[in-house]
C-alpha positions in Angstrom: 179.1 77.9 202.0 176.6 79.4 204.6 176.6 79.4 208.3 173.9 79.5 210.9 173.7 79.0 214.7 171.7 76.6 216.9 171.6 75.7 220.5 172.7 72.0 220.8 174.0 69.6 223.4 177.8 69.3 223.2 179.1 65.8 223.6 182.5 67.1 224.9 181.5 69.9 227.4 178.2 68.2 228.2 176.3 71.5 228.1 173.6 73.0 226.0 175.6 75.6 224.0 175.5 77.6 220.8 177.0 75.7 217.8 177.9 77.0 214.4 176.4 75.0 211.6 178.2 75.2 208.3 176.4 74.2 205.1 177.5 73.4 201.6 174.5 74.1 199.4 171.7 72.8 201.5 173.7 70.0 203.2 175.1 70.2 206.7 178.9 70.2 206.3 180.2 70.6 209.8 179.3 71.7 213.4 181.5 73.6 215.9 180.8 74.2 219.5 181.3 77.9 220.4 182.1 77.1 224.0 184.8 74.4 223.8 185.6 74.6 220.1 184.9 70.9 219.3 184.5 70.7 215.5 182.8 67.8 213.8 183.0 67.4 210.0 181.3 65.0 207.7 183.7 63.3 205.3 183.8 64.3 201.7 183.3 60.7 200.9 179.8 61.0 202.5 179.1 64.5 201.3 179.8 64.2 197.6 177.1 61.6 196.8 174.6 63.5 199.0 175.5 66.7 197.3 174.9 65.1 193.9 171.5 64.0 195.0 170.7 67.4 196.4 171.9 69.1 193.2 169.7 66.8 191.1 166.7 67.7 193.3 167.5 71.4 193.0 167.7 71.2 189.2 164.4 69.2 189.0 162.6 71.7 191.2 164.1 74.8 189.5 161.3 75.3 186.9 158.6 75.2 189.6 160.5 77.7 191.8 161.1 80.0 188.8 157.4 80.0 187.9 156.4 80.8 191.5 158.8 83.8 191.4 157.3 84.9 188.1 153.8 84.7 189.5 154.8 86.8 192.6 156.7 89.5 190.9 157.0 89.3 187.1 158.8 92.6 186.6 161.3 92.0 189.4 161.9 88.5 188.1 162.7 89.7 184.6 164.9 92.4 185.9 166.9 90.1 188.2 167.1 87.1 185.9 170.2 88.0 183.9 172.3 88.6 187.0 170.9 85.4 188.6 171.8 83.3 185.6 175.4 84.7 185.5 175.8 83.9 189.2 174.8 80.3 189.1 178.0 78.8 187.7 180.1 80.5 190.3 177.8 79.5 193.1 178.0 75.8 191.9 181.8 76.0 191.7 182.2 77.5 195.2 180.0 74.8 196.7 181.8 72.0 194.9 185.2 73.3 195.7 184.1 73.5 199.4 183.4 69.8 199.2 186.7 68.9 197.5 188.9 70.9 200.0 188.1 68.6 202.8 
């Protein structure tokens, strides 16, 4: 799960305030107003099918993304590949567990 910030209009405090945006994979998972604390979450019922589609798109685009990285930095790519391959199952499990914990 990753987090970023954005300035959004809060429906509760009616002000333009900073909000924390929480992502699971590349999907927006929840939003929290840093001023009043209002927290809006998407349901896992909505997120799981969207996550499956996003995961499919990531898998389909992976060969193209790998080839771009090879073209940019072949030596760095080969050096980092074993570690990246070993990290992927854990990354997937963390994302999926994050969806199921809701």
